[in-house]
C-alpha positions in Angstrom: 99.0 65.7 128.2 98.4 64.3 124.7 97.8 66.3 121.6 94.1 65.4 121.7 93.6 66.8 125.2 95.0 70.2 124.4 92.5 72.9 123.5 93.2 76.4 122.3 91.1 79.2 123.7 90.7 82.1 121.3 88.7 85.2 121.9 85.9 85.8 119.3 86.6 88.5 116.7 85.0 91.8 117.0 82.8 93.2 114.3 85.6 95.7 113.4 88.1 92.8 113.1 85.8 90.8 110.9 85.3 93.8 108.6 89.0 94.4 108.3 89.7 90.8 107.5 86.9 90.7 104.9 88.0 94.0 103.4 91.6 92.8 102.9 90.5 89.4 101.7 88.5 91.1 98.9 91.3 93.5 98.0 93.8 90.5 97.9 91.4 88.5 95.7 90.8 91.3 93.3 94.5 92.1 93.2 95.3 88.4 92.2 92.4 87.7 89.9 92.4 90.9 87.9 95.9 90.5 86.4 95.5 86.8 86.0 92.2 86.9 84.1 93.3 89.9 82.1 96.4 87.9 80.9 94.3 84.7 80.3 91.6 86.5 78.3 94.0 89.0 76.6 91.9 92.0 77.7 93.0 95.3 79.2 93.5 95.2 83.0 91.2 98.2 83.5 88.4 96.3 81.8 89.0 93.3 84.0 89.1 95.6 87.1 85.6 96.8 86.3 84.4 93.3 85.9 86.0 92.2 89.2 84.4 95.0 91.2 
């Protein structure tokens, strides 16, 4: 069997799983962007946290 013939069957995500992934994606994004942009713009991190949310 060649690599092109192989298919991977994956069950669809439930609504709860989609919510959990989206929630942690947003938390991770805010956790990365807040300190980065606070450092780049030389503003307090709490001010950037308010902007990020």
